[in-house]
C-alpha positions in Angstrom: -1.8 -14.6 -23.8 1.7 -15.6 -22.7 4.0 -12.7 -21.7 7.6 -13.4 -22.2 10.4 -11.9 -20.3 13.0 -10.0 -22.3 15.7 -12.3 -23.8 18.2 -9.7 -22.6 17.8 -6.4 -20.8 19.3 -3.9 -23.2 18.7 -0.6 -24.9 15.1 -1.1 -25.9 14.0 -2.0 -22.3 15.8 1.0 -20.9 14.3 3.2 -23.7 10.8 2.1 -22.7 11.4 2.7 -19.0 12.8 6.2 -19.7 10.0 7.2 -22.1 7.4 5.9 -19.6 8.9 7.8 -16.7 9.1 11.0 -18.8 5.5 11.0 -19.9 4.2 10.0 -16.5 6.2 12.8 -14.9 4.8 15.3 -17.5 1.3 14.3 -16.7 1.9 14.4 -13.0 3.3 18.0 -13.1 0.5 19.4 -15.3 -2.5 21.0 -13.7 -5.7 18.9 -14.2 -7.5 20.1 -17.4 -10.2 17.4 -17.8 -12.7 15.8 -15.3 -11.2 12.5 -14.2 -13.7 10.3 -16.2 -13.2 12.3 -19.3 -9.5 12.4 -18.9 -9.5 8.6 -18.5 -11.6 8.3 -21.7 -9.2 10.6 -23.6 -6.3 8.4 -22.4 -7.9 5.1 -23.4 -8.6 6.1 -27.0 -5.0 6.1 -28.2 -4.4 2.8 -26.4 -7.2 1.2 -28.3 -6.2 2.8 -31.6 -2.5 1.8 -31.2 -3.4 -1.7 -30.2 -5.8 -2.1 -33.1 -3.2 -1.0 -35.7 -0.4 -2.9 -34.0 -2.5 -6.1 -34.0 -3.2 -5.7 -37.7 0.4 -5.0 -38.7 2.3 -7.2 -36.3 0.5 -10.5 -36.6 -0.3 -12.7 -39.7 -1.0 -12.3 -42.5 0.9 -8.9 -42.6 3.7 -9.3 -40.1 5.3 -6.0 -41.1 7.3 -5.5 -37.9 7.8 -6.8 -34.4 8.6 -5.0 -31.1 11.5 -5.6 -28.7 13.5 -8.7 -28.9 11.0 -11.4 -29.9 8.0 -11.7 -32.3 5.7 -12.7 -29.4 4.4 -10.4 -26.7 7.0 -9.4 -24.2 6.4 -8.0 -20.7 7.9 -4.7 -21.8 5.3 -4.4 -24.6 2.7 -3.9 -21.9 4.7 -1.1 -20.4 5.1 0.4 -23.8 1.3 0.2 -24.4 0.8 2.2 -21.2 2.9 5.1 -22.7 0.4 5.5 -25.6 -2.5 6.8 -23.4 0.0 9.2 -21.7 1.3 10.6 -25.0 -2.3 10.8 -26.3 -3.4 12.6 -23.2 -0.5 15.1 -23.5 -1.3 15.8 -27.1 -5.0 16.5 -26.3 -4.0 18.5 -23.3 -2.0 20.8 -25.6 -4.8 20.8 -28.2 -7.4 21.8 -25.6 -5.0 24.4 -24.2 -4.4 26.2 -27.5 -7.8 25.7 -29.2 -6.5 25.7 -32.8 -9.0 26.5 -35.5 -9.3 25.0 -39.0 -5.9 25.6 -40.6 -4.3 25.6 -37.2 -5.8 22.2 -36.5 -4.5 20.8 -39.8 -1.1 22.3 -39.1 -1.0 20.7 -35.6 -2.1 17.3 -37.0 0.7 17.5 -39.6 3.3 18.5 -37.1 2.3 15.9 -34.5 2.2 13.2 -37.2 5.7 14.2 -38.3 6.9 14.2 -34.7 5.3 10.7 -34.3 7.2 9.4 -37.3 10.5 10.9 -35.9 9.7 9.4 -32.5 9.1 6.0 -34.2 12.4 6.3 -36.1 14.2 7.0 -32.8 12.4 4.1 -31.2 13.5 1.8 -34.1 17.1 3.0 -33.6 16.8 2.1 -29.9 15.8 -1.4 -30.9 12.1 -1.1 -30.1 10.8 -1.8 -33.6 12.2 -4.3 -36.0 10.8 -3.9 -39.5 10.3 -6.9 -41.7 8.5 -5.2 -44.5 7.4 -1.9 -43.1 9.2 1.4 -43.7 9.0 4.2 -41.1 7.5 6.7 -43.6 4.5 4.4 -44.2 3.5 5.5 -40.7 2.8 9.1 -41.6 -0.6 8.7 -43.1 -1.6 6.3 -40.4 -0.5 8.7 -37.7 -2.3 11.6 -39.5 -5.5 9.4 -39.7 -5.4 8.3 -36.1 -4.7 11.7 -34.7 -7.5 13.2 -36.9 -9.8 10.6 -35.6 -8.6 11.3 -32.0 -9.4 15.0 -32.4 -12.8 14.3 -33.8 -13.5 12.0 -30.9 -12.2 14.6 -28.5 -14.5 17.3 -30.0 -17.6 14.9 -29.9 -16.9 13.9 -26.3 -16.3 17.5 -25.3 -19.5 18.7 -27.0 -21.6 15.9 -25.4 -20.0 16.4 -22.0 -20.8 20.2 -22.1 -24.3 19.5 -23.3 -25.2 17.0 -20.6 -23.2 18.5 -17.7 -25.5 19.5 -14.8 
């Protein structure tokens, strides 16, 4: 895979740097809530899910949008991909902290999905996403599905970890 440098260092690159610094700072300041290996696993799941959906939607035959300044993979795309695990970790941190039940879980999934759509819209305004056929509101069911899957994975991992812990 060839990584291209940005064509110009502008708003979208600064946006990625700022977002990355904010989420890393948040994680750094929070008390540890998960064992390191489990925390790493929780962080990797959103990276895999985001990369899977981006790969499906960015490349042929769909080509619904591209990120940053070019249609190829740019160096700052990698930095952006490292924000996904951080944001996912923070969302599970909050989920684990508040332990929502049934209706509360659905409400949190809806709210976080709406927030993700808003965040995507802001990101598009910052020049991070360039839509060629995609509309930002198409993302709502995808975010809801991915976050639901993430919570299910979280619950399964937590249950298995608790069951097998010495």
